[in-house]
C-alpha positions as CSV (number, residue, x, y, z in Angstrom):
1,M,79.8,-64.7,-19.3
2,P,76.6,-67.2,-19.3
3,S,74.1,-66.5,-16.5
4,V,74.9,-67.2,-12.7
5,I,72.9,-70.5,-12.0
6,Q,71.1,-71.2,-9.2
7,V,71.6,-74.7,-7.5
8,R,69.3,-74.4,-4.8
9,P,68.4,-78.2,-3.0
10,Q,64.4,-78.9,-4.0
11,A,61.6,-81.1,-2.6
12,A,62.7,-84.9,-3.5
13,C,59.3,-85.6,-5.4
14,A,60.1,-82.7,-8.3
15,T,57.5,-83.0,-11.2
16,V,58.6,-83.2,-14.5
17,E,58.2,-80.1,-15.7
18,E,60.6,-78.8,-12.3
19,L,63.4,-81.0,-14.2
20,S,63.0,-80.1,-17.7
21,K,62.9,-76.3,-16.3
22,K,66.6,-76.6,-14.7
23,T,68.5,-74.3,-17.3
24,V,71.4,-71.9,-18.0
25,K,71.3,-68.9,-20.2
26,L,73.6,-69.2,-23.4
27,A,74.9,-65.6,-24.4
28,D,71.7,-65.4,-26.5
29,G,69.2,-65.9,-23.9
30,A,68.5,-69.2,-25.1
31,E,68.2,-71.9,-22.2
32,L,70.0,-75.1,-22.4
33,P,68.9,-77.7,-19.9
34,L,71.5,-78.0,-17.3
35,I,71.3,-82.0,-17.5
36,G,71.3,-83.8,-20.5
37,L,71.3,-87.6,-21.7
38,G,74.5,-88.7,-23.3
39,T,74.4,-91.3,-26.1
40,W,78.0,-92.2,-26.9
41,E,78.8,-96.1,-26.3
42,S,75.2,-97.4,-25.6
43,S,74.8,-100.5,-27.5
44,K,73.3,-100.9,-30.9
45,G,69.2,-101.5,-30.1
46,E,69.9,-99.9,-26.8
47,V,69.1,-96.2,-27.4
48,E,65.4,-95.9,-28.8
49,A,64.6,-97.2,-25.5
50,A,66.4,-95.3,-23.4
51,V,65.9,-91.9,-25.2
52,S,62.2,-93.1,-24.5
53,A,62.5,-93.6,-20.8
54,A,64.6,-90.5,-20.7
55,L,61.8,-88.6,-22.1
56,N,59.2,-89.5,-19.7
57,A,61.3,-89.1,-16.8
58,G,61.5,-85.3,-17.8
59,Y,64.8,-84.8,-20.0
60,R,64.5,-82.2,-22.8
61,H,68.5,-82.1,-23.4
62,F,69.8,-85.0,-25.9
63,D,73.5,-85.2,-27.0
64,C,74.4,-86.7,-30.0
65,A,76.6,-87.9,-32.8
66,P,76.9,-89.0,-35.9
67,V,80.0,-91.3,-34.7
68,Y,78.9,-92.7,-32.4
69,R,76.1,-94.8,-34.6
70,N,72.8,-94.2,-33.4
71,E,71.3,-91.2,-34.3
72,H,68.7,-92.8,-35.8
73,E,67.5,-94.8,-32.9
74,V,67.6,-91.1,-31.1
75,G,65.3,-89.1,-33.9
76,R,62.7,-92.5,-34.1
77,A,62.5,-92.3,-30.4
78,L,62.2,-88.5,-30.2
79,A,59.5,-88.3,-33.0
80,H,57.5,-90.7,-31.3
81,G,58.0,-89.3,-27.6
82,G,55.1,-87.1,-27.2
83,V,56.9,-84.0,-27.0
84,P,56.7,-80.6,-29.1
85,R,60.2,-80.2,-31.0
86,S,60.3,-76.6,-29.6
87,E,60.3,-78.5,-26.2
88,L,63.8,-80.2,-26.8
89,W,67.5,-79.3,-26.9
90,I,69.1,-81.6,-29.6
91,T,73.3,-81.3,-29.7
92,S,75.0,-82.9,-32.5
93,K,78.9,-83.1,-33.8
94,L,80.6,-82.7,-36.8
95,W,83.1,-85.3,-37.7
96,N,86.9,-84.6,-37.9
97,D,86.9,-85.8,-41.6
98,R,84.5,-82.9,-42.7
99,R,85.5,-79.9,-42.2
100,R,85.2,-78.8,-46.4
101,P,82.0,-76.4,-46.5
102,A,80.5,-78.7,-48.9
103,D,81.2,-81.8,-46.4
104,V,80.2,-79.7,-43.5
105,R,76.7,-79.1,-45.1
106,E,76.5,-82.6,-46.3
107,A,77.0,-84.1,-42.7
108,L,74.3,-81.8,-41.4
109,E,71.8,-82.8,-43.8
110,Q,72.7,-86.5,-43.2
111,T,72.2,-85.6,-39.4
112,L,68.7,-84.0,-39.7
113,A,67.7,-86.7,-41.4
114,S,68.6,-89.6,-39.1
115,L,67.2,-87.4,-35.9
116,Q,64.1,-86.4,-37.6
117,T,64.2,-82.4,-37.5
118,D,64.7,-79.6,-39.5
119,Y,67.1,-77.8,-37.5
120,L,70.0,-78.6,-34.7
121,D,69.6,-76.3,-31.3
122,L,73.3,-76.8,-30.9
123,Y,75.9,-78.2,-33.5
124,L,79.3,-78.6,-31.9
125,I,83.0,-78.9,-34.3
126,H,83.7,-82.8,-32.5
127,W,87.2,-82.1,-32.3
128,P,90.0,-79.4,-33.1
129,V,91.1,-81.9,-36.0
130,V,91.5,-81.4,-39.7
131,W,91.4,-84.9,-41.6
132,A,91.1,-85.8,-45.3
133,R,87.2,-87.2,-46.1
134,N,86.7,-91.0,-45.0
135,T,90.5,-91.2,-43.4
136,V,91.7,-91.4,-39.8
137,M,94.5,-88.8,-38.8
138,K,95.4,-88.0,-42.0
139,P,95.6,-84.2,-42.1
140,D,93.3,-82.3,-44.7
141,S,95.9,-79.2,-46.3
142,L,93.0,-77.7,-48.3
143,A,90.4,-77.6,-45.6
144,S,90.8,-75.5,-42.0
145,L,89.0,-75.1,-38.2
146,A,88.6,-71.7,-39.5
147,E,87.0,-71.9,-42.4
148,C,84.5,-74.6,-41.0
149,W,83.7,-72.4,-38.3
150,R,82.8,-69.6,-41.2
151,T,80.4,-72.3,-42.7
152,L,78.5,-73.2,-39.6
153,E,78.1,-69.3,-39.1
154,A,76.1,-69.5,-42.5
155,L,74.3,-72.3,-41.4
156,V,72.7,-70.2,-38.3
157,D,71.9,-67.4,-40.6
158,E,70.2,-70.1,-42.8
159,G,68.4,-71.3,-39.4
160,K,69.3,-74.8,-39.7
161,V,71.0,-74.7,-36.7
162,R,70.1,-72.2,-33.9
163,H,73.5,-72.1,-31.9
164,I,77.3,-73.4,-33.0
165,G,80.0,-74.6,-30.6
166,V,83.1,-77.0,-30.1
167,S,84.1,-79.9,-28.0
168,N,87.6,-81.1,-26.8
169,F,88.9,-77.5,-27.8
170,G,91.8,-76.5,-25.4
171,E,92.5,-73.1,-24.8
172,V,95.1,-72.3,-27.5
173,E,92.2,-73.6,-29.8
174,L,89.4,-71.4,-28.3
175,A,91.6,-68.4,-28.4
176,A,92.5,-68.8,-31.8
177,L,88.7,-69.2,-32.8
178,L,87.2,-66.5,-30.9
179,S,90.1,-64.1,-32.7
180,T,88.5,-64.5,-35.9
181,A,84.9,-65.5,-35.4
182,R,81.7,-63.8,-36.2
183,I,79.4,-65.8,-34.1
184,K,81.6,-67.0,-30.8
185,P,81.2,-70.7,-29.6
186,A,78.0,-71.2,-27.6
187,V,79.5,-74.1,-25.5
188,N,82.7,-76.2,-24.8
189,Q,82.2,-79.9,-24.2
190,I,84.8,-81.4,-22.6
191,E,85.8,-84.5,-20.6
192,L,85.0,-83.1,-16.6
193,H,85.0,-85.2,-13.7
194,P,87.1,-84.9,-10.1
195,R,89.6,-86.8,-11.8
196,L,89.9,-84.5,-14.9
197,P,88.5,-81.2,-13.5
198,Q,90.5,-78.9,-16.2
199,T,89.8,-76.4,-13.9
200,A,91.6,-73.8,-15.8
201,L,90.3,-74.3,-19.1
202,V,86.7,-74.2,-17.6
203,E,87.3,-70.6,-16.0
204,Y,88.9,-69.6,-19.2
205,C,85.4,-70.5,-20.8
206,Q,83.4,-69.0,-18.3
207,R,85.2,-65.6,-18.9
208,N,84.6,-66.0,-22.4
209,G,80.8,-66.5,-22.4
210,I,81.5,-70.1,-23.3
211,V,79.0,-72.4,-21.4
212,V,80.9,-75.3,-20.7
213,T,79.2,-79.1,-20.9
214,A,80.4,-81.7,-19.2
215,Y,80.3,-84.9,-20.9
216,S,81.7,-88.8,-19.2
217,P,80.6,-86.6,-16.0
218,L,80.5,-89.8,-13.3
219,G,84.5,-90.7,-14.4
220,R,83.8,-93.5,-17.2
221,G,85.4,-91.5,-20.0
222,T,88.3,-91.9,-22.1
223,L,91.1,-91.7,-19.9
224,K,91.8,-95.3,-18.3
225,G,91.5,-95.4,-14.2
226,A,88.9,-92.5,-14.2
227,N,86.0,-94.6,-12.8
228,M,84.6,-92.3,-9.5
229,L,81.5,-94.8,-9.0
230,S,84.0,-96.7,-6.3
231,S,85.8,-93.9,-5.3
232,P,85.6,-93.9,-1.0
233,T,85.4,-90.0,-1.4
234,V,82.3,-90.4,-3.5
235,Q,80.6,-92.9,-1.4
236,E,80.9,-91.4,1.8
237,L,79.6,-88.6,0.6
238,A,76.6,-89.7,-0.7
239,A,76.2,-91.9,2.2
240,R,76.4,-88.6,4.0
241,H,73.5,-86.9,1.9
242,A,71.4,-89.8,0.9
243,V,71.9,-90.1,-2.5
244,S,73.5,-92.3,-5.1
245,P,77.7,-91.8,-6.0
246,A,76.5,-90.8,-9.8
247,A,74.4,-87.3,-7.9
248,V,77.3,-86.6,-6.0
249,L,79.7,-86.5,-9.2
250,L,76.7,-84.7,-11.0
251,R,76.3,-82.0,-8.3
252,W,79.9,-81.7,-8.3
253,N,80.3,-80.3,-11.7
254,L,76.9,-78.4,-11.4
255,Q,78.0,-76.4,-8.7
256,R,80.7,-75.6,-10.8
257,G,78.1,-73.9,-13.8
258,V,78.8,-76.6,-15.8
259,V,76.5,-79.1,-17.8
260,V,76.2,-82.6,-17.4
261,I,75.2,-85.4,-19.9
262,P,75.8,-88.8,-18.1
263,K,74.8,-91.4,-20.4
264,S,72.8,-94.5,-18.8
265,T,70.3,-97.0,-20.6
266,N,68.7,-98.2,-17.5
267,P,65.0,-96.7,-16.6
268,G,65.7,-96.1,-13.0
269,R,69.0,-94.7,-13.4
270,L,68.2,-92.5,-15.9
271,A,65.5,-91.3,-13.5
272,A,67.9,-90.6,-10.7
273,N,70.7,-88.9,-12.5
274,L,68.1,-86.1,-13.5
275,E,66.6,-85.8,-10.3
276,E,68.3,-86.5,-7.4
277,P,71.4,-83.9,-8.2
278,W,68.8,-81.2,-6.9
279,R,68.1,-82.8,-3.5
280,F,70.9,-81.7,-1.7
281,A,73.9,-79.2,-2.3
282,L,77.9,-79.8,-1.4
283,S,78.7,-77.3,1.5
284,A,82.0,-75.3,1.0
285,D,84.2,-78.5,2.3
286,E,82.7,-81.2,0.7
287,P,83.8,-80.0,-3.4
288,L,87.2,-79.6,-1.5
289,A,87.4,-83.4,-0.7
290,L,86.4,-84.4,-4.4
291,D,89.1,-82.0,-5.5
292,G,91.7,-84.0,-3.4
293,V,91.1,-87.2,-5.4
294,P,94.3,-87.8,-7.4
295,H,94.2,-86.7,-11.0
296,I,95.0,-88.2,-14.1
297,L,97.8,-86.5,-16.0
298,L,97.8,-87.1,-19.3
299,A,99.0,-84.5,-21.8
300,D,95.7,-83.0,-23.9
301,A,97.1,-84.8,-27.0
302,K,97.5,-88.4,-25.4
303,A,93.7,-88.1,-24.1
304,C,93.0,-87.1,-27.6
305,L,94.5,-89.5,-29.7
306,R,92.9,-92.4,-26.8
307,C,89.6,-91.1,-27.7
308,M,89.6,-91.1,-31.4
309,R,91.2,-94.6,-31.4
310,R,88.1,-95.4,-29.2
311,L,85.6,-93.7,-31.2
312,Q,87.3,-95.4,-34.2
313,E,86.9,-99.1,-32.9
314,I,83.2,-98.7,-32.2
315,I,83.0,-97.6,-35.8
316,S,84.7,-100.1,-37.2
317,K,82.5,-103.3,-34.9
318,A,79.5,-101.6,-36.4
319,A,80.5,-101.8,-39.8
320,L,81.3,-105.6,-39.3
321,A,77.7,-105.6,-37.1
């Protein structure tokens, strides 16, 4: 199982060095920063400045994907950010229509070129689906997730990728992968916040030594109506601890042992998201108050479909820009 994450409060004025060392150990002992910067849905031209500001604030963990259409901006910022590559954690993802071995390798090389790096710290299968090349939701009968995973394992052996994992996988998909994998997934990245807590899935991952990363931890993800920053419960807890509502939501996940990758392009919010969650701890009763927020009950398949359609909209808009 992943090591126990210590999430004790600290002094309000932590240094950049202190903030960059808040990590969780993966199964092989590698340390993954507990707070990273998400880059999904950042507007064209904003990401490079956001990554530069994040580096200055102390971020060392950056979550990317080619489908976000901004890896080249991330790469420029990291290349000119003055932080040694060895101190960075860069995650990217393999899109749904790149499942055949040759396509996996080609996709990785494109990502490495865009990010201006020789290797990735973590490479994730973005969704547990297999599409034909350059299509949307058209199954590829000549490819499989199992074959794709074997190719990722080979990339680990070759040193092009340090760790491999998955995103948006449920228990069924994880169980199938675990039954055949030579290298087990290090991470499962899923949408997590009090309105979509996915408690059973988080516990399943943790029992099987898989670190969970939460995307959209502020509740502004694929599920309509999930925005939690204006929740009265969240605002009450924020006032009680003299922190922002975002800090309360991030702390809720951190105290579950979950890595968080909030997205922002505002330098002030970037810095606050990295520093504020460590100023305080939620009491034993306070997470229960958040757990009492009404959950969004959508079938996994519906949520998956909605997210993929949203991503396809982003791709289409980028192509027309």
